[in-house]
VOTORSE-299962 format. One record per residue (C-alpha): x, y, z. Coordinates in pm, 1 decimal, always signed. Layout:
MARDO         X         Y         Z
MARDO         X         Y         Z
...
This chain:
MARDO         X         Y         Z
MARDO   +2553.5    +925.5   +3228.6
MARDO   +2757.0   +1254.6   +3173.7
MARDO   +2520.0   +1506.1   +2989.5
MARDO   +2625.2   +1641.7   +2664.6
MARDO   +2468.9   +1991.4   +2589.4
MARDO   +2355.8   +2054.5   +2230.1
MARDO   +2413.0   +2381.1   +2081.2
MARDO   +2219.2   +2418.7   +1739.3
MARDO   +2351.2   +2668.0   +1490.7
MARDO   +2110.7   +2575.2   +1204.4
MARDO   +1953.7   +2930.1   +1205.9
MARDO   +2310.4   +3094.8   +1178.2
MARDO   +2570.3   +2869.2   +1045.1
MARDO   +2325.8   +2671.4    +867.0
MARDO   +2164.2   +2970.5    +689.0
MARDO   +2497.0   +3040.6    +584.9
MARDO   +2463.8   +2747.0    +313.0
MARDO   +2492.0   +2878.3     -37.2
MARDO   +2135.4   +2933.2    -157.0
MARDO   +1972.2   +2933.5    +184.7
MARDO   +1788.0   +3250.6    +280.4
MARDO   +1523.7   +3207.7    +583.7
MARDO   +1274.5   +3483.4    +666.5
MARDO   +1175.5   +3562.1   +1018.6
MARDO    +872.7   +3336.5   +1016.8
MARDO   +1055.2   +3045.2    +888.5
MARDO   +1327.8   +3099.6   +1150.2
MARDO   +1072.7   +3117.0   +1417.2
MARDO    +906.6   +2787.3   +1302.5
MARDO   +1225.5   +2620.1   +1286.9
MARDO   +1335.9   +2745.8   +1643.5
MARDO   +1000.0   +2619.5   +1790.1
MARDO   +1066.4   +2268.9   +1645.2
MARDO   +1423.3   +2289.9   +1778.0
MARDO   +1275.6   +2362.0   +2134.9
MARDO   +1043.1   +2066.9   +2087.5
MARDO   +1337.1   +1845.7   +1991.3
MARDO   +1484.2   +1933.8   +2307.7
MARDO   +1778.7   +2155.8   +2205.8
MARDO   +1962.8   +2306.5   +2491.7
MARDO   +2101.0   +2621.0   +2306.5
MARDO   +1982.5   +2763.9   +1999.5
MARDO   +2206.8   +3007.1   +1806.2
MARDO   +1937.4   +3221.1   +1627.9
MARDO   +2157.9   +3441.2   +1416.1
MARDO   +2400.1   +3729.9   +1385.7
MARDO   +2214.4   +4050.7   +1486.2
MARDO   +2489.3   +4292.4   +1370.9
MARDO   +2493.1   +4151.4   +1003.5
MARDO   +2167.2   +4317.3    +916.4
MARDO   +1843.0   +4474.1   +1057.8
MARDO   +1672.3   +4172.4    +931.5
MARDO   +1881.3   +3940.8   +1119.9
MARDO   +1863.3   +4131.8   +1426.0
MARDO   +1465.3   +4135.0   +1406.5
MARDO   +1468.5   +3760.4   +1345.4
MARDO   +1682.3   +3696.5   +1655.7
MARDO   +1456.3   +3903.7   +1871.3
MARDO   +1128.6   +3714.2   +1745.8
MARDO   +1308.5   +3384.6   +1798.4
MARDO   +1409.8   +3494.2   +2149.6
MARDO   +1061.0   +3616.6   +2227.8
MARDO    +894.8   +3299.6   +2102.5
MARDO   +1114.4   +3027.9   +2246.9
MARDO   +1087.7   +2969.9   +2621.5
MARDO   +1264.9   +2639.8   +2715.0
MARDO   +1593.9   +2688.8   +2519.9
MARDO   +1875.0   +2932.9   +2574.8
MARDO   +1875.4   +3175.1   +2271.0
MARDO   +2209.5   +3292.0   +2155.3
MARDO   +2343.1   +3574.3   +1936.2
MARDO   +2678.4   +3570.6   +1762.1
MARDO   +2870.5   +3859.6   +1788.3
MARDO   +3250.4   +3974.6   +1670.2
MARDO   +3457.4   +4096.2   +1966.8
MARDO   +3342.2   +4451.4   +1890.9
MARDO   +3129.8   +4675.4   +2110.5
MARDO   +2881.8   +4756.8   +1838.9
MARDO   +2823.4   +4411.6   +1759.5
MARDO   +2774.6   +4313.1   +2130.0
MARDO   +2513.0   +4610.6   +2175.7
MARDO   +2320.1   +4457.1   +1862.2
MARDO   +2311.4   +4109.6   +2038.4
MARDO   +2206.4   +4268.1   +2337.7
MARDO   +1907.6   +4465.1   +2170.0
MARDO   +1805.3   +4132.3   +1976.0
MARDO   +1798.1   +3923.1   +2303.8
MARDO   +1634.0   +4144.3   +2521.8
MARDO   +1312.0   +3958.9   +2538.0
MARDO   +1495.7   +3591.1   +2581.6
MARDO   +1413.6   +3394.0   +2875.2
MARDO   +1770.2   +3251.6   +2878.8
MARDO   +1991.6   +3492.9   +2660.6
MARDO   +2366.6   +3407.9   +2562.7
MARDO   +2622.6   +3607.7   +2385.5
MARDO   +2876.0   +3392.6   +2140.0
MARDO   +3180.9   +3615.5   +2103.7
MARDO   +3439.6   +3508.7   +1848.2
MARDO   +3798.7   +3613.1   +1739.1
MARDO   +4045.2   +3426.4   +1525.6
MARDO   +4361.8   +3301.8   +1676.8
MARDO   +4539.9   +3071.7   +1427.5
MARDO   +4863.6   +3188.3   +1250.3
MARDO   +4705.3   +3231.3    +931.2
MARDO   +4408.0   +3429.0   +1039.1
MARDO   +4614.0   +3658.5   +1274.0
MARDO   +4858.4   +3733.4    +978.0
MARDO   +4635.0   +3769.5    +682.4
MARDO   +4288.8   +3853.1    +833.5
MARDO   +4343.6   +4029.0   +1140.0
MARDO   +4686.1   +4165.9   +1097.0
MARDO   +4752.4   +4114.8   +1480.9
MARDO   +5010.9   +3964.0   +1695.2
MARDO   +4922.1   +3720.4   +1977.9
MARDO   +4906.5   +3966.2   +2231.5
MARDO   +4674.3   +4195.5   +2059.2
MARDO   +4447.5   +3903.5   +1999.2
MARDO   +4450.4   +3828.1   +2385.6
MARDO   +4384.1   +4182.5   +2473.6
MARDO   +4099.1   +4240.5   +2210.2
MARDO   +3922.0   +3916.1   +2311.4
MARDO   +3957.8   +3986.1   +2669.2
MARDO   +3813.7   +4353.1   +2662.0
MARDO   +3519.0   +4217.1   +2457.3
MARDO   +3443.1   +3950.6   +2711.0
MARDO   +3471.2   +4193.4   +3003.5
MARDO   +3243.9   +4440.6   +2828.7
MARDO   +2983.5   +4184.8   +2743.4
MARDO   +2984.7   +4058.1   +3102.9
MARDO   +2818.3   +4383.4   +3208.1
MARDO   +2510.2   +4256.8   +3010.4
MARDO   +2514.5   +3898.9   +2989.1
MARDO   +2547.4   +3612.1   +3247.4
MARDO   +2622.1   +3364.2   +2992.6
MARDO   +2910.9   +3412.0   +2725.5
MARDO   +3072.8   +3164.8   +2501.1
MARDO   +3393.4   +3262.9   +2339.4
MARDO   +3539.1   +3096.4   +2041.7
MARDO   +3888.5   +3122.5   +1932.2
MARDO   +3800.8   +3111.2   +1542.2
MARDO   +4020.5   +2855.4   +1360.1
MARDO   +4126.0   +2699.7   +1713.9
MARDO   +4192.9   +2351.9   +1550.8
MARDO   +4484.7   +2525.0   +1346.7
MARDO   +4612.3   +2749.7   +1649.1
MARDO   +4930.2   +2659.8   +1843.4
MARDO   +4825.3   +2443.0   +2120.3
MARDO   +5028.4   +2646.3   +2376.2
MARDO   +4861.4   +2959.4   +2257.7
MARDO   +4512.4   +2808.0   +2260.7
MARDO   +4584.7   +2711.9   +2621.6
MARDO   +4678.7   +3065.8   +2690.9
MARDO   +4349.9   +3206.8   +2508.2
MARDO   +4117.6   +2955.3   +2698.9
MARDO   +4278.6   +3060.0   +3040.0
MARDO   +4224.3   +3420.0   +2948.5
MARDO   +3867.0   +3351.4   +2876.8
MARDO   +3803.0   +3180.9   +3193.4
MARDO   +3957.6   +3470.6   +3375.3
MARDO   +3754.3   +3722.8   +3213.4
MARDO   +3434.2   +3551.8   +3261.5
MARDO   +3330.9   +3330.2   +2987.5
MARDO   +3105.1   +3045.6   +3083.4
MARDO   +3164.0   +2841.8   +2773.2
MARDO   +3490.2   +2814.5   +2551.5
MARDO   +3416.0   +2669.7   +2234.2
MARDO   +3689.4   +2513.0   +2021.5
MARDO   +3603.1   +2543.7   +1635.7
MARDO   +3756.6   +2319.4   +1358.9
MARDO   +3659.8   +2602.9   +1126.5
MARDO   +3779.8   +2458.9    +813.0
MARDO   +3724.8   +2084.9    +881.1
MARDO   +4097.7   +2021.5    +887.2
MARDO   +4124.5   +1795.6   +1185.4
MARDO   +4145.5   +1429.5   +1224.8
MARDO   +3955.5   +1256.0   +1539.6
MARDO   +4277.1   +1183.1   +1716.9
MARDO   +4412.1   +1550.0   +1678.4
MARDO   +4099.1   +1708.4   +1769.0
MARDO   +4045.6   +1489.0   +2058.9
MARDO   +4407.5   +1566.8   +2198.0
MARDO   +4324.2   +1932.2   +2193.9
MARDO   +4040.8   +1891.7   +2452.5
MARDO   +4266.7   +1665.5   +2648.4
MARDO   +4543.3   +1920.4   +2652.5
MARDO   +4316.6   +2199.6   +2758.5
MARDO   +4173.1   +1986.4   +3045.9
MARDO   +4512.5   +1890.7   +3190.5
MARDO   +4675.6   +2238.7   +3133.8
MARDO   +4432.0   +2511.0   +3181.4
MARDO   +4408.0   +2682.8   +3527.3
MARDO   +4035.9   +2700.7   +3622.7
MARDO   +3910.3   +2490.8   +3331.7
MARDO   +3669.5   +2331.6   +3565.2
MARDO   +3491.6   +2649.4   +3598.5
MARDO   +3357.4   +2651.8   +3233.5
MARDO   +3219.5   +2426.1   +2980.2
MARDO   +3427.3   +2305.4   +2675.2
MARDO   +3237.0   +2285.0   +2335.4
MARDO   +3328.5   +2147.9   +2001.6
MARDO   +3217.6   +2308.9   +1655.6
MARDO   +3332.4   +2095.7   +1382.3
MARDO   +3302.0   +2134.9    +995.8
MARDO   +3277.3   +1854.6    +754.1
MARDO   +3516.2   +1950.3    +480.4
MARDO   +3714.7   +1620.2    +491.6
MARDO   +3390.4   +1421.8    +611.8
MARDO   +3492.4   +1395.5    +969.5
MARDO   +3270.0   +1640.6   +1168.2
MARDO   +3070.6   +1369.9   +1340.0
MARDO   +3365.1   +1160.9   +1424.6
MARDO   +3555.4   +1472.4   +1533.6
MARDO   +3265.6   +1589.3   +1767.0
MARDO   +3253.6   +1238.4   +1916.7
MARDO   +3625.8   +1226.0   +1968.2
MARDO   +3592.1   +1576.2   +2156.8
MARDO   +3332.1   +1422.5   +2378.6
MARDO   +3536.9   +1130.4   +2475.1
MARDO   +3817.8   +1370.2   +2561.0
MARDO   +3615.9   +1613.4   +2783.0
MARDO   +3389.9   +1832.0   +2572.5
MARDO   +3085.6   +1933.3   +2751.1
MARDO   +2900.7   +2054.4   +2453.6
MARDO   +2876.9   +1981.8   +2087.6
MARDO   +2783.1   +2228.3   +1810.0
MARDO   +2604.7   +2154.1   +1506.3
MARDO   +2316.5   +2161.1   +1263.1
MARDO   +2005.2   +1972.8   +1150.3
MARDO   +2100.2   +1764.2    +834.7
MARDO   +2448.4   +1894.4    +878.8
MARDO   +2382.0   +2203.9    +669.7
MARDO   +2624.9   +2488.1    +675.1
MARDO   +2922.2   +2651.3    +510.4
MARDO   +3103.9   +2474.8    +241.2
MARDO   +3063.7   +2093.5    +331.1
MARDO   +2851.2   +2189.9    +634.5
MARDO   +2859.0   +2121.3    +997.2
MARDO   +2833.1   +1829.7   +1256.0
MARDO   +2498.1   +1670.9   +1198.4
MARDO   +2319.2   +1693.0   +1546.0
MARDO   +2108.4   +1398.2   +1485.2
MARDO   +2421.8   +1174.8   +1405.4
MARDO   +2591.7   +1272.4   +1724.3
MARDO   +2279.1   +1225.7   +1932.2
MARDO   +2219.3    +873.7   +1782.0
MARDO   +2572.8    +759.2   +1819.5
MARDO   +2558.2    +847.8   +2175.0
MARDO   +2236.4    +666.2   +2225.4
MARDO   +2335.2    +370.0   +2029.4
MARDO   +2668.4    +336.1   +2176.5
MARDO   +2614.8    +421.9   +2524.4
MARDO   +2827.7    +137.5   +2629.4
MARDO   +3131.7    +321.4   +2482.6
MARDO   +3074.5    +704.2   +2504.5
MARDO   +2919.2    +684.0   +2867.0
MARDO   +2722.3   +1000.9   +2765.0
MARDO   +2389.8   +1099.9   +2650.3
MARDO   +2198.7   +1413.4   +2537.4
MARDO   +1848.3   +1563.2   +2679.8
MARDO   +1709.0   +1545.3   +2315.8
MARDO   +1368.5   +1419.1   +2235.9
MARDO   +1490.1   +1161.6   +1981.9
MARDO   +1130.5   +1081.5   +1840.4
MARDO   +1135.2   +1447.0   +1706.0
MARDO   +1439.6   +1399.9   +1500.9
MARDO   +1280.3   +1285.5   +1170.9
MARDO   +1011.7   +1575.2   +1199.5
MARDO   +1276.9   +1843.1   +1268.4
MARDO   +1501.5   +1699.4    +979.1
MARDO   +1200.0   +1727.1    +738.6
MARDO   +1111.2   +2075.3    +827.0
MARDO   +1456.2   +2214.4    +797.6
MARDO   +1492.9   +2041.7    +461.1
MARDO   +1157.8   +2202.1    +350.3
MARDO   +1221.6   +2540.7    +462.8
MARDO   +1603.3   +2563.0    +351.1
MARDO   +1524.7   +2371.1     +17.5
MARDO   +1837.0   +2157.7    +101.0
MARDO   +1723.3   +1808.5      +1.6
MARDO   +1848.9   +1539.6    +236.6
MARDO   +2050.3   +1268.1     +22.3
MARDO   +1891.3    +928.5     +43.7
MARDO   +2188.4    +768.6    +178.7
MARDO   +2225.7   +1030.2    +478.9
MARDO   +2290.2    +877.7    +829.0
MARDO   +1983.7    +870.7   +1034.0
MARDO   +1745.2   +1079.3    +842.4
MARDO   +1816.9    +987.6    +468.6
MARDO   +1533.7    +817.0    +301.5
MARDO   +1712.0    +497.2    +284.3
MARDO   +1853.8    +505.0    +639.0
MARDO   +1602.8    +230.0    +750.4
MARDO   +1523.9     +87.4    +390.1
MARDO   +1650.0    -253.9    +290.6
MARDO   +1613.3    -386.8     -86.3
MARDO   +1870.0    -662.0     -77.2
MARDO   +1689.1   -1003.2     -64.6
MARDO   +1944.8   -1135.9    +182.7
MARDO   +1890.6    -847.0    +410.0
MARDO   +1516.0    -852.7    +385.6
MARDO   +1533.1   -1205.6    +484.8
MARDO   +1736.8   -1131.1    +783.1
MARDO   +1506.8    -842.5    +867.0
MARDO   +1205.0   -1049.7    +865.5
MARDO   +1360.8   -1306.2   +1104.1
MARDO   +1516.1   -1065.1   +1343.2
MARDO   +1549.4    -690.5   +1291.8
MARDO   +1873.4    -651.2   +1456.9
MARDO   +2055.5    -845.5   +1199.2
MARDO   +2069.4    -538.7    +995.7
MARDO   +1943.7    -265.3   +1204.5
MARDO   +2145.3    -105.0   +1478.9
MARDO   +1876.4    +157.3   +1560.6
MARDO   +1495.1    +136.3   +1560.9
MARDO   +1325.3    +369.4   +1328.5
MARDO   +1063.2    +446.5   +1584.2
MARDO   +1340.9    +611.2   +1801.5
MARDO   +1376.4    +910.5   +1561.0
MARDO    +995.0    +916.7   +1488.7
MARDO    +949.3    +686.3   +1195.9
MARDO    +670.2    +428.1   +1205.1
MARDO    +893.5    +133.9   +1076.3
MARDO   +1165.8     +31.1    +847.0
MARDO   +1093.2      -6.7    +491.3
MARDO   +1152.2    -341.2    +296.8
MARDO   +1188.9    -159.6     -48.1
MARDO   +1077.4    -416.9    -313.5
MARDO   +1304.0    -400.7    -631.3
MARDO   +1492.7    -642.9    -847.4
MARDO   +1722.2    -765.0    -550.6
MARDO   +1437.8    -866.6    -336.2
MARDO   +1385.0   -1219.2    -232.4
MARDO   +1050.2   -1435.5    -235.1
MARDO   +1049.1   -1419.8    +156.1
MARDO   +1004.9   -1032.2    +150.0
MARDO    +755.2   -1041.1    -138.6
MARDO    +540.7   -1284.3     +34.3
MARDO    +535.5   -1098.7    +353.1
MARDO    +439.6    -790.9    +150.5
MARDO    +157.2    -972.1     -10.9
MARDO     +19.9   -1067.0    +355.8
MARDO     +68.4    -700.2    +463.1
MARDO    -153.0    -588.6    +191.4
MARDO    -420.5    -835.5    +263.6
MARDO    -344.2   -1094.8      +2.3
MARDO    -301.3   -1385.1    +250.6
MARDO    -512.6   -1634.1     +69.6
MARDO    -277.0   -1727.9    -209.8
MARDO    -140.6   -2059.4    -239.7
MARDO    +225.7   -2150.5    -321.6
MARDO    +165.1   -2187.5    -695.8
MARDO     -17.1   -1839.7    -697.2
MARDO    +256.6   -1681.7    -488.3
MARDO    +523.8   -1830.5    -726.8
MARDO    +338.5   -1695.7   -1049.1
MARDO    +315.6   -1350.2    -889.3
MARDO    +683.6   -1349.1    -786.8
MARDO    +781.9   -1412.9   -1147.8
MARDO    +552.6   -1109.1   -1265.5
MARDO    +698.1    -890.0    -989.4
MARDO   +1061.3    -979.1   -1098.5
MARDO    +974.6    -884.8   -1458.7
MARDO    +812.4    -560.9   -1333.1
MARDO   +1110.2    -480.4   -1129.5
MARDO   +1355.2    -519.1   -1422.0
MARDO   +1142.9    -222.7   -1596.7
MARDO   +1053.6     -14.9   -1284.1
MARDO   +1301.1    +103.3   -1021.0
MARDO   +1058.2    +184.5    -755.1
MARDO    +771.5     -56.3    -688.2
MARDO    +485.7     +92.2    -492.5
MARDO    +204.4     -97.0    -318.8
MARDO     -27.7     +35.1    -604.8
MARDO    +205.7    -146.0    -869.2
MARDO    +174.0    -454.8    -679.0
MARDO    -200.8    -442.9    -624.1
MARDO    -234.3    -352.4    -999.9
MARDO     -24.2    -645.2   -1096.0
MARDO    -202.4    -894.1    -876.1
MARDO    -546.2    -782.5    -987.9
MARDO    -475.3    -783.3   -1362.2
MARDO    -703.7   -1084.9   -1382.1
MARDO    -988.0   -1100.7   -1130.4
MARDO   -1142.4   -1404.2   -1279.1
MARDO    -990.9   -1733.5   -1348.8
MARDO   -1010.6   -1723.8   -1726.5
MARDO    -816.8   -2002.7   -1900.0
MARDO    -532.2   -1840.2   -2126.2
MARDO    -605.8   -1976.5   -2468.2
MARDO    -378.0   -1714.3   -2596.7
MARDO     -70.2   -1538.0   -2436.9
MARDO    +114.1   -1249.0   -2555.8
MARDO    +472.0   -1318.2   -2650.5
MARDO    +594.9    -990.4   -2811.1
MARDO    +514.7    -671.3   -2979.9
MARDO    +703.8    -501.6   -3246.7
MARDO    +583.6    -130.9   -3344.5
MARDO    +675.0     +89.4   -3640.9
MARDO    +539.3    +437.7   -3608.9
MARDO    +613.9    +791.7   -3727.7
MARDO    +395.7   +1079.3   -3749.6
MARDO    +443.2   +1103.1   -4115.9
MARDO    +392.8    +724.9   -4172.7
MARDO    +103.8    +462.7   -4121.8
MARDO    +163.7    +260.8   -3784.8
MARDO    +263.1    -120.5   -3834.7
MARDO    +226.4    -373.6   -3539.4
MARDO    +369.1    -700.2   -3552.1
MARDO    +209.1    -938.6   -3277.7
MARDO    +363.5   -1276.9   -3165.5
MARDO     +99.1   -1488.3   -2978.3
MARDO    +140.3   -1821.8   -2808.4
MARDO    -183.9   -2060.7   -2795.4
MARDO    -246.9   -2294.9   -2508.3
MARDO    -150.5   -2578.7   -2719.7
MARDO    +197.8   -2408.2   -2749.9
MARDO    +170.1   -2311.8   -3138.9
MARDO    +292.7   -1969.5   -3218.3
MARDO    +100.2   -1719.1   -3436.4
MARDO    +274.4   -1403.4   -3574.8
MARDO     +92.2   -1152.2   -3775.9
MARDO    +162.9    -792.9   -3894.7
MARDO    -107.1    -542.1   -3958.2
MARDO    -143.4    -155.1   -4035.0
MARDO    -376.5     +60.0   -3826.5
MARDO    -509.4    +421.4   -3794.5
MARDO    -289.1    +423.2   -3494.2
MARDO     -40.3    +234.2   -3279.0
MARDO    -345.3     +49.9   -3093.8
MARDO    -549.0      +4.2   -3388.9
MARDO    -261.9    -170.8   -3571.1
MARDO    -188.8    -376.3   -3264.3
MARDO    -564.2    -491.3   -3248.3
MARDO    -583.7    -570.3   -3613.0
MARDO    -274.2    -785.4   -3564.0
MARDO    -442.2    -954.3   -3255.9
MARDO    -774.5   -1019.7   -3459.3
MARDO    -583.1   -1175.6   -3736.5
MARDO    -352.9   -1395.6   -3514.1
MARDO    -649.0   -1508.4   -3294.6
MARDO    -895.5   -1549.9   -3582.5
MARDO   -1163.7   -1412.4   -3376.4
MARDO   -1401.4   -1167.3   -3501.8
MARDO   -1475.5    -926.3   -3213.8
MARDO   -1596.1    -548.7   -3198.8
MARDO   -1426.7    -293.8   -2979.2
MARDO   -1684.5    -127.4   -2779.6
MARDO   -1478.4     +56.8   -2531.8
MARDO   -1124.3    +138.9   -2476.3
MARDO   -1001.3    +346.9   -2151.8
MARDO    -661.4    +418.3   -1993.1
MARDO    -588.3    +527.8   -1646.6
MARDO    -277.3    +567.8   -1453.1
MARDO    -262.5    +358.2   -1135.7
MARDO     +78.5    +461.5   -1002.0
MARDO    +286.8    +797.6   -1030.9
MARDO    +573.3    +913.7   -1204.6
MARDO    +725.3    +892.2   -1546.0
MARDO    +767.6    +505.9   -1496.7
MARDO    +399.7    +472.9   -1374.0
MARDO    +198.4    +148.6   -1446.2
MARDO     -68.0    +206.1   -1700.3
MARDO    -396.9     +27.6   -1678.2
MARDO    -613.6     -26.6   -1999.1
MARDO    -971.8    -164.3   -1991.7
MARDO   -1150.7    -276.6   -2312.3
MARDO   -1503.6    -398.0   -2379.6
MARDO   -1524.5    -658.0   -2649.5
MARDO   -1834.9    -779.9   -2804.0
MARDO   -1901.0   -1101.3   -3014.8
MARDO   -2256.0   -1169.1   -3101.5
MARDO   -2441.6   -1155.7   -2769.6
MARDO   -2134.4   -1195.5   -2562.9
MARDO   -1977.7    -880.4   -2411.1
MARDO   -1674.2    -898.5   -2201.4
MARDO   -1429.4    -664.5   -2004.1
MARDO   -1055.0    -711.3   -2040.5
MARDO    -805.0    -555.1   -1847.5
MARDO    -393.5    -512.3   -1893.6
MARDO    -134.0    -356.5   -1679.7
MARDO    +209.2    -251.5   -1777.9
MARDO    +463.3     +37.6   -1751.1
MARDO    +426.6     +53.4   -2149.4
MARDO     +69.6    +157.6   -2231.5
MARDO     +70.1     -24.0   -2568.1
MARDO    +179.6    -339.9   -2399.8
MARDO    -104.2    -289.3   -2148.3
MARDO    -338.4    -213.7   -2455.8
MARDO    -240.7    -554.9   -2606.5
MARDO    -272.8    -752.6   -2288.8
MARDO    -615.7    -596.8   -2222.5
MARDO    -733.4    -687.1   -2575.7
MARDO    -605.4   -1071.6   -2535.0
MARDO    -752.6   -1104.2   -2167.6
MARDO   -1077.9   -1003.6   -2329.0
MARDO   -1045.5   -1232.2   -2620.1
MARDO    -975.1   -1521.7   -2369.5
MARDO   -1271.5   -1440.9   -2177.9
MARDO   -1505.7   -1450.9   -2490.9
MARDO   -1342.7   -1807.7   -2597.3
MARDO   -1407.1   -1896.1   -2220.3
MARDO   -1772.1   -1794.1   -2226.9
MARDO   -1836.5   -1958.1   -2559.2
MARDO   -1695.0   -2310.5   -2435.4
MARDO   -1833.2   -2303.6   -2077.5
MARDO   -2104.9   -2506.3   -1991.3
MARDO   -2251.2   -2253.7   -1761.8
MARDO   -2141.3   -1917.0   -1605.6
MARDO   -2065.7   -2086.0   -1272.1
MARDO   -1796.4   -2305.2   -1441.0
MARDO   -1589.4   -2004.6   -1455.0
MARDO   -1469.9   -2062.1   -1086.2
MARDO   -1385.9   -1841.1    -787.1
MARDO   -1206.7   -1497.3    -798.8
MARDO    -831.3   -1527.6    -787.0
MARDO    -575.0   -1259.9    -751.7
MARDO    -318.1   -1375.7   -1011.9
C-alpha cells in the first residue's frame, strides 16, 4: 500500500472560519490530539500574522514531538524570519511558503507578470533553504493557473530546493477529473518531479473537496491537506476523516492508506467542535451524529440480521462503541423488541410486546427523539396487573388566567360503555379530577399529588404520582405522558382502577405478579 501523508491545517486554515478564534492553550490541546491521531504534519499557524499567532505556533512546536510542525509564510523574508523564530523548538520543523500564480491573482492582487512571480518565489525558497531542511511551496490558486505555467512553477520549486509542492484548489473551483489531470500532467512533464512530494489542498465551495483530494491521490498525489470536520474558509476544506475512511474502506480501489490511528477520529472531531464552537451537522459523513444511526424500520431489521446490509464501515473503527438503532415513528417491531431485550425486559410475552409496541408508536407520534428513559417510563407505567375498569379516551380543557378552568373527560368502561362529564375546578388538574370523579362515580380523596420529569428537553416525558384514599383503602396511581395534564388524568384513573380492584378482589394475592406493561 502506498502511504499518503496527512497535512492538517485545522489550526491555521480551520481557524480562519468566521467566528473561530482559538487561544494558545486551545491550539496546543488540539495539536496534542492531532498528534495522538497520527497526523504527519501539523500546520500550527501563520507566525507573521500577529504576535499571538507567533506565540501559539511556538508553544505548539515545543509541545508536539511526533508530528512535523509547520508555519505558514508569504514569500517575504520578514515572514520567513517570523516562522523561523516560532519553529525554533520544533523537533521536525517545516516552512510552508506560498505565492499566487493564477492569471486573476497575478493581475489584480500581485500586479506581477509571470517572470516576476517565478523570481519572487524562487528567491523566497532559496532564502528559506538557509534555515529549513523541509520546505513546502504552494502556488496559490494553482487550480486556475495555466497548466504549462504551473509546470514551470513546479519545476522552479524543485530546482530551488522545495521538498513538497502543494497544489491548492484555493476557491473550490475544480471537478475531480480536472483536478486529477493536474497531478497527472505534473507527474508526466516536470523534470525532477520524483525528488519531491506532491500535495493536494482542496476547498469545498462546490461540495467536491473530498472527491478532488481522492482524485489527486489516484493521479499521483503523495499528501492531502485538510482539516478536522472540514472547517475552514467559506465552505471549508477537505475533511481529513472523510479521506482517511475512504482510503480505509476502499483499499481495493485506491490502493493507498494513511498512518492515522483511526480510532481517535471521533474524539478528535468532538474536541475540535467543542473548542471552535462549530457544530458538526448530524448528517456529516463519518463524524456526524447520524453517521452510524438507523431509524427506518427496514434498515433496522437489516442491521439486526447483518450489519453490512446498511453499514460499509464499523463505528468502532473511528472510536465509537456501536451503531445506534434510533427508535422513532419509522422503527419496526423487530428493532423495538431487540431494544427491550437490551434494556433487560426479556421476560415479556408476545401479547405484552405487542401492547408495548402500540404504546411506543403512539409516543413516537408525539415525541421525535425517544430515549431509553422514555421507553422505561412507558413500560413501567403499570407495575401491578390491575384490571382496567376505566380507560381514558379523551381530555378537553378550557383555561385562561382570567377564567375558571373547565375539563371534559371521556372515559371508556371495561364493558365498552362511554362516560363523558364536564366539570369546573380551582385549576386545570382539579377540573380534570372533578370530571373523573363524576364519570366514574367513585368517591375518593386525593391524599398526595407529585410531578417529576423522567426524561430531558422541552418534549420530556412527565411522570405524575397520586395517592387516593377511599375508606380504609389507600392506593398509588401513576401516569406518564409528554403532556403533564394527560399524565395527571392517567395517574388518577390508574389509582381509581386500583381501588376498585382492591374492593372486588377476594385477597391481596389475587392481584397477580408484577408485569411491565
